[in-house]
All heavy atoms as an XYZ file, in Angstrom:
766
protein
N      15.123     32.688     -6.706
C      15.239     31.459     -7.465
C      15.448     31.835     -8.927
O      14.700     32.619     -9.490
C      13.957     30.640     -7.288
C      13.978     29.331     -7.996
S      12.483     28.308     -7.844
C      11.928     28.540     -6.192
N      16.452     31.219     -9.550
C      16.744     31.494    -10.946
C      15.786     30.784    -11.877
O      14.908     30.011    -11.453
N      15.959     31.017    -13.152
C      15.096     30.424    -14.160
C      15.162     28.896    -14.146
O      14.133     28.231    -14.228
C      15.474     30.960    -15.546
C      14.494     30.727    -16.666
C      13.123     31.293    -16.314
C      14.997     31.377    -17.940
N      16.355     28.349    -13.978
C      16.503     26.889    -13.921
C      15.791     26.322    -12.694
O      15.145     25.272    -12.764
C      17.978     26.505    -13.903
N      15.895     27.020    -11.577
C      15.211     26.583    -10.357
C      13.702     26.636    -10.502
O      12.991     25.745    -10.057
N      13.217     27.681    -11.159
C      11.775     27.798    -11.399
C      11.278     26.670    -12.297
O      10.192     26.134    -12.083
C      11.459     29.159    -12.029
C      11.607     30.311    -11.070
C      11.378     31.653    -11.739
O      10.848     31.700    -12.868
O      11.750     32.669    -11.125
N      12.056     26.316    -13.291
C      11.675     25.230    -14.206
C      11.619     23.891    -13.462
O      10.714     23.094    -13.676
C      12.649     25.149    -15.382
C      12.350     24.044    -16.363
C      10.974     24.143    -17.021
O      10.409     25.256    -17.116
O      10.443     23.097    -17.433
N      12.595     23.658    -12.588
C      12.597     22.415    -11.795
C      11.366     22.333    -10.908
O      10.728     21.292    -10.806
C      13.866     22.332    -10.936
C      15.042     21.737    -11.633
C      16.172     21.323    -10.679
N      16.238     22.048     -9.424
C      16.949     23.159     -9.207
N      17.659     23.697    -10.166
N      16.956     23.724     -8.016
N      11.024     23.442    -10.274
C       9.857     23.479     -9.391
C       8.575     23.267    -10.199
O       7.684     22.531     -9.796
C       9.814     24.799     -8.587
C       8.494     24.962     -7.864
C      10.973     24.847     -7.604
N       8.487     23.905    -11.353
C       7.315     23.738    -12.222
C       7.175     22.283    -12.654
O       6.083     21.713    -12.625
C       7.431     24.636    -13.458
C       6.188     24.620    -14.346
C       6.441     25.215    -15.719
N       7.448     24.501    -16.488
C       7.265     23.301    -17.059
N       6.119     22.671    -16.926
N       8.231     22.717    -17.735
N       8.282     21.650    -13.012
C       8.261     20.245    -13.439
C       7.823     19.336    -12.288
O       7.033     18.412    -12.483
C       9.648     19.845    -13.955
C       9.748     18.423    -14.390
C       9.046     18.182    -15.699
N       9.255     16.787    -16.057
C       8.291     15.983    -16.459
N       7.078     16.421    -16.620
N       8.557     14.727    -16.736
N       8.302     19.594    -11.094
C       7.887     18.810     -9.926
C       6.389     18.954     -9.696
O       5.702     17.977     -9.397
C       8.653     19.248     -8.674
C      10.095     18.841     -8.673
C      10.806     19.427     -7.452
C      12.282     19.168     -7.491
N      12.984     19.774     -6.344
N       5.882     20.168     -9.844
C       4.445     20.400     -9.674
C       3.640     19.621    -10.710
O       2.605     19.037    -10.389
C       4.132     21.893     -9.765
N       4.119     19.595    -11.965
C       3.438     18.821    -13.014
C       3.376     17.340    -12.655
O       2.342     16.702    -12.815
C       4.171     18.961    -14.349
C       3.943     20.230    -15.083
C       4.741     20.279    -16.388
O       5.354     19.265    -16.774
O       4.741     21.344    -17.014
N       4.482     16.805    -12.185
C       4.544     15.381    -11.838
C       3.619     15.083    -10.673
O       2.851     14.114    -10.715
C       5.998     14.966    -11.530
C       6.810     14.989    -12.835
C       6.050     13.582    -10.875
C       8.304     14.914    -12.627
N       3.656     15.898     -9.638
C       2.786     15.665     -8.480
C       1.320     15.820     -8.858
O       0.466     15.057     -8.392
C       3.166     16.590     -7.330
C       4.515     16.271     -6.681
C       4.889     17.344     -5.679
C       4.506     14.895     -6.043
N       1.014     16.782     -9.723
C      -0.358     16.948    -10.186
C      -0.796     15.715    -10.989
O      -1.920     15.259    -10.869
C      -0.465     18.200    -11.056
C      -1.880     18.640    -11.276
C      -2.056     19.856    -12.178
C      -0.967     20.859    -12.169
N      -1.209     22.011    -13.060
N       0.113     15.176    -11.777
C      -0.191     13.979    -12.556
C      -0.409     12.756    -11.705
O      -1.081     11.815    -12.109
N       0.144     12.748    -10.528
C      -0.019     11.615     -9.610
C      -1.230     11.799     -8.701
O      -1.674     10.857     -8.055
C       1.253     11.480     -8.762
C       1.445     10.205     -7.977
C       1.561      9.011     -8.913
C       2.671     10.300     -7.099
N      -1.809     12.980     -8.697
C      -2.854     13.344     -7.743
C      -4.232     12.797     -8.117
O      -5.185     13.547     -8.307
C      -2.913     14.855     -7.585
N      -4.318     11.495     -8.194
C      -5.595     10.806     -8.424
C      -5.480      9.431     -7.762
O      -4.441      8.776     -7.894
C      -5.855     10.655     -9.918
C      -7.222     10.165    -10.224
N      -7.582      8.837    -10.076
C      -8.325     10.803    -10.656
C      -8.845      8.695    -10.401
N      -9.330      9.882    -10.754
N      -6.506      8.997     -7.053
C      -6.413      7.714     -6.349
C      -6.018      6.539     -7.243
O      -5.223      5.685     -6.825
C      -7.818      7.518     -5.775
C      -8.369      8.900     -5.635
C      -7.783      9.687     -6.779
N      -6.519      6.490     -8.467
C      -6.162      5.379     -9.367
C      -4.683      5.455     -9.725
O      -3.978      4.435     -9.727
C      -7.045      5.383    -10.642
C      -6.521      4.401    -11.680
C      -8.488      5.064    -10.283
N      -4.174      6.642     -9.984
C      -2.762      6.778    -10.355
C      -1.834      6.439     -9.195
O      -0.784      5.823     -9.392
C      -2.499      8.187    -10.876
C      -3.224      8.441    -12.174
C      -2.966      9.828    -12.698
N      -3.941     10.115    -13.736
C      -4.248     11.325    -14.135
N      -3.668     12.375    -13.604
N      -5.150     11.505    -15.085
N      -2.221      6.825     -7.998
C      -1.413      6.461     -6.825
C      -1.414      4.949     -6.662
O      -0.369      4.336     -6.420
C      -1.932      7.166     -5.560
C      -1.655      8.678     -5.667
C      -1.282      6.590     -4.299
C      -2.308      9.504     -4.596
N      -2.571      4.329     -6.815
C      -2.659      2.865     -6.699
C      -1.810      2.181     -7.767
O      -1.140      1.184     -7.488
C      -4.113      2.413     -6.788
N      -1.817      2.713     -8.975
C      -0.989      2.141    -10.043
C       0.485      2.235     -9.668
O       1.229      1.255     -9.813
C      -1.273      2.847    -11.387
C      -2.664      2.475    -11.907
C      -0.201      2.486    -12.418
C      -3.138      3.291    -13.103
N       0.921      3.388     -9.201
C       2.322      3.551     -8.799
C       2.687      2.549     -7.710
O       3.767      1.937     -7.755
C       2.571      4.978     -8.319
N       1.803      2.340     -6.748
C       2.073      1.379     -5.677
C       2.105     -0.051     -6.211
O       2.938     -0.852     -5.798
C       1.050      1.525     -4.561
C       1.237      2.809     -3.772
C       0.200      3.025     -2.693
O      -0.906      2.455     -2.782
O       0.497      3.786     -1.750
N       1.224     -0.370     -7.153
C       1.203     -1.714     -7.739
C       2.498     -2.013     -8.498
O       2.991     -3.141     -8.489
C       0.028     -1.858     -8.719
C      -1.325     -1.908     -8.064
S      -2.674     -1.745     -9.267
C      -2.309     -3.027    -10.431
N       3.038     -0.998     -9.154
C       4.216     -1.198     -9.993
C       5.527     -1.039     -9.241
O       6.603     -1.136     -9.835
C       4.158     -0.237    -11.185
C       2.985     -0.463    -12.131
C       2.957      0.606    -13.206
C       3.047     -1.849    -12.751
N       5.435     -0.827     -7.953
C       6.654     -0.680     -7.151
C       7.500     -1.954     -7.197
O       8.725     -1.891     -7.301
C       6.289     -0.352     -5.703
C       7.493     -0.253     -4.806
C       7.131     -0.040     -3.356
O       5.935      0.090     -3.026
O       8.062     -0.013     -2.540
N       6.865     -3.097     -7.125
C       7.585     -4.372     -7.034
C       7.954     -4.982     -8.385
O       9.005     -5.576     -8.533
C       6.751     -5.392     -6.248
C       6.511     -5.000     -4.808
C       7.800     -4.927     -4.002
O       8.672     -5.797     -4.197
O       7.933     -3.997     -3.196
N       7.047     -4.843     -9.373
C       7.305     -5.490    -10.664
C       6.447     -4.853    -11.739
O       5.478     -4.162    -11.446
C       7.013     -6.984    -10.598
C       5.552     -7.325    -10.313
C       5.342     -8.831    -10.159
N       3.948     -9.125     -9.891
C       3.075     -9.506    -10.813
N       3.460     -9.661    -12.057
N       1.819     -9.751    -10.499
N       6.823     -5.111    -12.974
C       6.023     -4.604    -14.073
C       4.767     -5.452    -14.232
O       4.744     -6.619    -13.846
C       6.828     -4.583    -15.371
C       7.123     -5.931    -15.955
C       7.844     -5.833    -17.289
O       8.379     -4.782    -17.651
O       7.872     -6.862    -17.982
N       3.740     -4.827    -14.771
C       2.472     -5.511    -15.008
C       1.941     -5.142    -16.379
O       2.176     -4.032    -16.876
C       1.429     -5.107    -13.960
C       1.657     -5.555    -12.524
C       0.654     -4.874    -11.604
C       1.522     -7.063    -12.407
N       1.194     -6.063    -16.947
C       0.507     -5.818    -18.209
C      -0.646     -4.841    -17.956
O      -1.252     -4.851    -16.877
C      -0.032     -7.152    -18.736
S      -1.020     -6.990    -20.221
N      -0.946     -4.021    -18.939
C      -2.052     -3.066    -18.807
C      -3.346     -3.780    -18.439
O      -4.140     -3.263    -17.645
C      -2.218     -2.276    -20.098
N      -3.552     -4.976    -18.985
C      -4.782     -5.715    -18.670
C      -4.814     -6.139    -17.203
O      -5.870     -6.122    -16.574
C      -4.941     -6.914    -19.598
S      -3.564     -8.073    -19.560
N      -3.663     -6.496    -16.636
C      -3.597     -6.857    -15.210
C      -3.875     -5.642    -14.329
O      -4.542     -5.757    -13.302
C      -2.219     -7.425    -14.855
C      -1.901     -8.745    -15.498
C      -0.475     -9.160    -15.221
O       0.457     -8.484    -15.702
O      -0.292    -10.171    -14.512
N      -3.354     -4.502    -14.733
C      -3.580     -3.270    -13.977
C      -5.064     -2.927    -13.998
O      -5.663     -2.615    -12.968
C      -2.729     -2.117    -14.544
C      -1.243     -2.418    -14.335
C      -3.115     -0.786    -13.909
C      -0.304     -1.507    -15.101
N      -5.675     -3.006    -15.173
C      -7.087     -2.636    -15.336
C      -8.008     -3.499    -14.486
O      -9.047     -3.029    -14.016
C      -7.487     -2.726    -16.807
N      -7.641     -4.751    -14.260
C      -8.470     -5.670    -13.464
C      -8.649     -5.203    -12.027
O      -9.596     -5.601    -11.359
C      -7.864     -7.070    -13.464
C      -7.968     -7.782    -14.785
C      -7.224     -9.101    -14.800
O      -6.648     -9.497    -13.749
O      -7.213     -9.751    -15.866
N      -7.760     -4.373    -11.530
C      -7.809     -3.921    -10.134
C      -8.765     -2.755     -9.891
O      -8.957     -2.341     -8.755
C      -6.412     -3.529     -9.654
C      -5.523     -4.697     -9.424
N      -4.776     -5.271    -10.426
C      -5.272     -5.413     -8.318
C      -4.093     -6.283     -9.934
N      -4.372     -6.394     -8.654
N      -9.332     -2.212    -10.953
C     -10.151     -1.010    -10.816
C     -11.547     -1.212    -11.381
O     -11.744     -1.974    -12.317
C      -9.467      0.179    -11.505
C      -8.087      0.423    -10.983
C      -6.971      0.048    -11.708
C      -7.897      1.014     -9.743
C      -5.700      0.248    -11.215
C      -6.629      1.219     -9.231
C      -5.532      0.833     -9.973
N     -12.500     -0.501    -10.809
C     -13.885     -0.608    -11.273
C     -14.139      0.217    -12.529
O     -15.140      0.022    -13.200
C     -14.849     -0.179    -10.163
O     -14.574      1.152     -9.776
N     -13.239      1.144    -12.865
C     -13.420      1.937    -14.084
C     -13.107      1.071    -15.311
O     -12.467      0.027    -15.205
C     -12.539      3.181    -14.056
S     -10.789      2.898    -13.788
N     -13.576      1.514    -16.463
C     -13.350      0.711    -17.673
C     -11.891      0.795    -18.118
O     -11.122      1.633    -17.656
C     -14.301      1.147    -18.798
C     -14.135      2.604    -19.174
O     -13.000      3.027    -19.459
O     -15.152      3.314    -19.196
N     -11.510     -0.106    -19.010
C     -10.109     -0.180    -19.452
C      -9.645      1.083    -20.159
O      -8.477      1.439    -20.080
C      -9.916     -1.398    -20.359
C      -9.923     -2.687    -19.589
C      -9.680     -3.860    -20.493
N      -9.809     -5.085    -19.705
C      -8.978     -6.090    -19.792
N      -7.994     -6.063    -20.647
N      -9.156     -7.153    -19.039
N     -10.555      1.747    -20.844
C     -10.193      2.990    -21.529
C      -9.748      4.036    -20.524
O      -8.735      4.730    -20.738
C     -11.388      3.516    -22.354
O     -11.789      2.504    -23.269
C     -11.037      4.768    -23.103
N     -10.466      4.148    -19.432
C     -10.108      5.113    -18.393
C      -8.762      4.751    -17.771
O      -7.909      5.621    -17.565
C     -11.210      5.178    -17.317
O     -12.434      5.542    -17.957
C     -10.880      6.177    -16.231
N      -8.567      3.467    -17.498
C      -7.287      3.017    -16.943
C      -6.158      3.333    -17.920
O      -5.091      3.803    -17.524
C      -7.330      1.516    -16.621
O      -8.410      1.260    -15.731
C      -6.034      1.057    -15.974
N      -6.387      3.103    -19.197
C      -5.375      3.399    -20.221
C      -5.025      4.881    -20.251
O      -3.862      5.251    -20.443
C      -5.863      2.967    -21.601
O      -5.912      1.567    -21.677
N      -6.016      5.730    -20.047
C      -5.759      7.175    -20.016
C      -4.896      7.545    -18.814
O      -3.987      8.373    -18.925
C      -7.070      7.957    -20.005
C      -7.785      7.906    -21.341
C      -9.112      8.632    -21.291
C      -9.842      8.485    -22.625
N     -11.163      9.106    -22.614
N      -5.166      6.923    -17.670
C      -4.331      7.165    -16.491
C      -2.894      6.727    -16.766
O      -1.940      7.451    -16.441
C      -4.870      6.405    -15.273
C      -6.105      6.995    -14.669
N      -6.158      8.279    -14.172
C      -7.338      6.466    -14.475
C      -7.361      8.518    -13.690
N      -8.100      7.431    -13.868
N      -2.730      5.558    -17.364
C      -1.393      5.049    -17.676
C      -0.675      5.985    -18.652
O       0.517      6.255    -18.500
C      -1.479      3.634    -18.252
C      -1.917      2.548    -17.268
C      -2.298      1.279    -18.012
C      -0.833      2.274    -16.244
N      -1.396      6.498    -19.639
C      -0.797      7.396    -20.629
C      -0.308      8.690    -19.978
O       0.798      9.167    -20.282
C      -1.798      7.698    -21.738
N      -1.109      9.252    -19.084
C      -0.704     10.477    -18.383
C       0.574     10.216    -17.589
O       1.533     11.003    -17.647
C      -1.836     10.984    -17.447
C      -1.328     12.039    -16.474
C      -3.008     11.502    -18.257
N       0.613      9.111    -16.880
C       1.773      8.789    -16.055
C       3.014      8.523    -16.923
O       4.125      8.899    -16.558
C       1.457      7.605    -15.151
C       0.363      7.906    -14.136
S      -0.145      6.455    -13.198
C       1.226      6.341    -12.030
N       2.821      7.896    -18.067
C       3.931      7.637    -18.982
C       4.453      8.948    -19.578
O       5.658      9.186    -19.633
C       3.504      6.683    -20.088
C       4.643      6.269    -20.996
C       4.227      5.283    -22.067
N       2.951      5.549    -22.706
C       2.726      6.492    -23.618
N       3.691      7.268    -24.016
N       1.523      6.651    -24.135
N       3.551      9.820    -19.991
C       3.959     11.102    -20.582
C       4.730     11.972    -19.595
O       5.611     12.736    -19.991
C       2.735     11.850    -21.105
C       2.133     11.210    -22.334
C       0.737     11.740    -22.660
O       0.174     12.544    -21.926
N       0.184     11.259    -23.762
N       4.419     11.845    -18.322
C       5.119     12.616    -17.291
C       6.446     11.981    -16.872
O       7.187     12.559    -16.093
C       4.221     12.792    -16.065
C       3.051     13.742    -16.257
C       2.078     13.645    -15.087
C       3.548     15.172    -16.426
N       6.719     10.775    -17.356
C       7.958     10.100    -16.989
C       7.868      9.314    -15.701
O       8.880      8.849    -15.185
N       6.662      9.150    -15.176
C       6.466      8.380    -13.947
C       6.582      6.890    -14.256
O       7.150      6.125    -13.481
C       5.094      8.706    -13.317
C       5.049     10.178    -12.884
C       4.790      7.772    -12.147
C       3.677     10.679    -12.488
N       6.035      6.487    -15.400
C       6.066      5.092    -15.836
C       6.803      4.981    -17.156
O       6.930      5.948    -17.898
C       4.639      4.560    -16.062
C       3.646      4.628    -14.923
C       2.309      4.052    -15.380
C       4.158      3.893    -13.699
N       7.264      3.779    -17.439
C       7.741      3.454    -18.773
C       7.062      2.168    -19.195
O       6.588      1.403    -18.353
C       9.260      3.363    -18.831
C       9.896      2.431    -17.857
C      11.422      2.586    -17.846
O      11.974      3.385    -18.612
O      12.042      1.877    -17.052
N       7.010      1.943    -20.494
C       6.303      0.766    -20.990
C       7.120      0.045    -22.044
O       8.101      0.568    -22.557
C       4.930      1.160    -21.552
C       5.024      2.054    -22.772
O       6.119      2.599    -23.046
O       4.019      2.219    -23.465
N       6.708     -1.191    -22.298
C       7.297     -1.981    -23.374
C       6.204     -2.864    -23.945
O       5.280     -3.266    -23.236
C       8.481     -2.807    -22.890
C       8.109     -3.933    -21.947
C       9.308     -4.811    -21.582
N       8.880     -5.852    -20.664
C       8.371     -7.020    -21.034
N       8.219     -7.312    -22.308
N       8.003     -7.914    -20.128
N       6.314     -3.156    -25.231
C       5.346     -4.007    -25.909
C       5.898     -5.419    -26.020
O       7.087     -5.613    -26.269
C       5.076     -3.496    -27.311
C       4.137     -2.358    -27.364
C       3.561     -2.255    -28.777
N       2.437     -1.363    -28.807
C       1.212     -1.670    -28.396
N       0.956     -2.855    -27.936
N       0.248     -0.790    -28.448
N       5.006     -6.362    -25.828
C       5.338     -7.766    -26.053
C       4.127     -8.370    -26.756
O       3.103     -8.627    -26.118
C       5.615     -8.472    -24.726
C       6.206     -9.852    -24.890
C       6.620    -10.438    -23.556
O       7.538     -9.878    -22.927
O       6.000    -11.453    -23.158
N       4.231     -8.531    -28.066
C       3.072     -8.966    -28.836
C       2.000     -7.900    -28.765
O       2.249     -6.735    -29.041
N       0.802     -8.298    -28.360
C      -0.287     -7.334    -28.240
C      -0.393     -6.730    -26.847
O      -1.219     -5.861    -26.616
C      -1.610     -8.009    -28.614
C      -1.683     -8.341    -30.079
C      -3.104     -8.611    -30.540
O      -4.023     -8.695    -29.734
N      -3.279     -8.736    -31.833
N       0.442     -7.188    -25.929
C       0.396     -6.683    -24.553
C       1.368     -5.532    -24.349
O       2.460     -5.511    -24.918
C       0.731     -7.803    -23.562
C      -0.318     -8.880    -23.552
O      -1.503     -8.604    -23.668
N       0.112    -10.123    -23.432
N       0.947     -4.597    -23.507
C       1.814     -3.492    -23.111
C       2.075     -3.659    -21.619
O       1.138     -3.769    -20.820
C       1.162     -2.116    -23.386
C       2.096     -0.996    -22.953
C       0.793     -1.982    -24.851
N       3.352     -3.691    -21.246
C       3.758     -3.851    -19.859
C       4.280     -2.520    -19.337
O       5.015     -1.818    -20.030
C       4.849     -4.923    -19.731
C       4.316     -6.303    -19.984
C       4.222     -6.809    -21.277
C       3.875     -7.090    -18.925
C       3.713     -8.075    -21.508
C       3.368     -8.359    -19.150
C       3.287     -8.848    -20.445
O       2.771    -10.094    -20.670
N       3.897     -2.195    -18.108
C       4.308     -0.944    -17.475
C       5.148     -1.241    -16.253
O       4.940     -2.231    -15.561
C       3.078     -0.127    -17.053
C       2.337      0.453    -18.225
C       1.334     -0.267    -18.857
C       2.643      1.719    -18.711
C       0.649      0.255    -19.942
C       1.963      2.257    -19.791
C       0.978      1.514    -20.399
O       0.314      2.037    -21.482
N       6.087     -0.338    -16.005
C       6.896     -0.405    -14.786
C       7.121      1.017    -14.294
O       7.045      1.979    -15.065
C       8.195     -1.147    -15.018
C       9.164     -0.480    -15.932
C      10.391     -1.369    -16.201
N      11.047     -0.986    -17.426
C      10.693     -1.397    -18.655
N       9.689     -2.210    -18.804
N      11.338     -0.983    -19.717
N       7.398      1.121    -13.020
C       7.641      2.418    -12.393
C       9.023      2.898    -12.802
O      10.030      2.260    -12.501
C       7.529      2.279    -10.870
C       7.482      3.543    -10.048
C       6.285      4.407    -10.439
C       7.402      3.199     -8.569
N       9.086      3.994    -13.521
C      10.362      4.578    -13.938
C      10.915      5.478    -12.840
O      12.110      5.492    -12.584
C      10.166      5.376    -15.225
C      11.427      6.013    -15.751
C      11.167      6.741    -17.048
C      12.446      7.373    -17.570
N      12.175      8.126    -18.819
N      10.032      6.210    -12.194
C      10.412      7.139    -11.141
C      10.298      6.404     -9.801
O       9.384      6.637     -9.014
C       9.482      8.356    -11.203
C      10.085      9.638    -10.751
S       8.975     11.031    -11.036
C       9.319     11.397    -12.745
N      11.250      5.510     -9.539
C      11.161      4.627     -8.372
C      11.190      5.388     -7.042
O      10.706      4.886     -6.032
C      12.251      3.528     -8.396
C      12.026      2.584     -9.548
C      13.639      4.138     -8.472
N      11.717      6.597     -7.046
C      11.749      7.390     -5.816
C      10.344      7.741     -5.333
O      10.150      8.026     -4.143
C      12.573      8.649     -6.012
S      12.005      9.680     -7.380
N       9.347      7.698     -6.213
C       7.968      7.972     -5.790
C       7.471      6.942     -4.790
O       6.667      7.265     -3.920
C       7.033      8.016     -6.998
C       7.124      9.264     -7.848
C       6.182      9.157     -9.036
C       6.821     10.501     -7.049
N       7.942      5.711     -4.911
C       7.533      4.669     -3.967
C       7.923      5.071     -2.546
O       7.133      4.914     -1.612
C       8.155      3.328     -4.342
N       9.118      5.631     -2.382
C       9.568      6.082     -1.059
C       8.684      7.212     -0.545
O       8.349      7.251      0.634
C      11.018      6.538     -1.113
C      11.995      5.418     -1.359
C      13.404      5.944     -1.525
O      13.627      7.023     -2.077
N      14.360      5.175     -1.024
N       8.312      8.127     -1.418
C       7.456      9.241     -1.012
C       6.089      8.727     -0.565
O       5.540      9.194      0.440
C       7.301     10.239     -2.161
N       5.542      7.756     -1.290
C       4.244      7.190     -0.914
C       4.333      6.433      0.407
O       3.418      6.506      1.233
C       3.715      6.293     -2.034
C       3.385      7.031     -3.338
C       3.043      6.037     -4.443
C       2.276      8.051     -3.148
N       5.456      5.739      0.643
C       5.654      5.066      1.929
C       5.772      6.081      3.063
O       5.283      5.835      4.171
C       6.890      4.166      1.893
C       6.717      2.929      1.085
N       5.758      1.980      1.359
C       7.365      2.488     -0.006
C       5.827      1.009      0.474
N       6.793      1.294     -0.380
N       6.403      7.194      2.790
C       6.528      8.259      3.786
C       5.138      8.753      4.205
O       4.874      8.938      5.397
C       7.368      9.404      3.221
S       7.496     10.824      4.304
N       4.264      8.942      3.229
C       2.901      9.371      3.532
C       2.196      8.332      4.380
O       1.510      8.656      5.357
C       2.126      9.659      2.230
C       2.733     10.872      1.519
C       0.626      9.871      2.505
C       2.246     11.074      0.092
N       2.358      7.047      4.027
C       1.751      5.974      4.816
C       2.218      6.023      6.265
O       1.413      5.889      7.194
C       2.101      4.592      4.228
C       1.369      4.291      2.935
O       0.316      4.923      2.667
O       1.844      3.409      2.190
N       3.524      6.215      6.459
C       4.075      6.263      7.829
C       3.504      7.453      8.595
O       3.146      7.325      9.771
C       5.589      6.325      7.796
C       6.244      4.995      7.425
C       7.760      5.031      7.634
N       8.423      6.081      6.887
C       8.863      5.979      5.631
N       8.694      4.839      4.965
N       9.480      6.991      5.034
N       3.404      8.598      7.950
C       2.860      9.783      8.607
C       1.394      9.584      8.975
O       0.958      9.969     10.067
C       3.003     11.015      7.710
C       4.413     11.504      7.602
C       4.969     11.970      8.925
O       4.336     12.722      9.652
N       6.142     11.501      9.275
N       0.652      8.976      8.090
C      -0.773      8.735      8.340
C      -0.964      7.705      9.459
O      -1.963      7.756     10.165
C      -1.482      8.269      7.061
C      -1.616      9.363      6.017
C      -2.471     10.520      6.502
O      -3.602     10.293      6.944
O      -1.981     11.663      6.449
N      -0.012      6.784      9.579
C      -0.102      5.772     10.637
C       0.364      6.323     11.980
O       0.227      5.663     13.007
C       0.730      4.546     10.252
N       0.958      7.522     11.953
C       1.374      8.154     13.195
C       2.766      7.799     13.664
O       3.107      8.019     14.814
N       3.586      7.248     12.790
C       4.957      6.914     13.215
C       5.971      7.850     12.633
O       5.750      8.664     11.831
C       5.300      5.492     12.808
O       5.089      5.267     11.437
């Protein structure tokens, strides 16, 4: 594998590592259909909003999510839409089909 191939593999590992948390996977699944405000996302989890914001920041920095501001609200959407297919694949495998 050449240097470019190694870099691609390293980047994929970073992204998968960044997704490797139950809250982050749930966020990716929530944003599959539509964008949501950070406050709406935070309502779905028992952790505090600061923790949810940190998860969102990690996912945004990795390019998994993108955001936009509207007044005081920050809205997130899934930028890496192919992840939704990967998560569905896992669901199908776990269901035995």
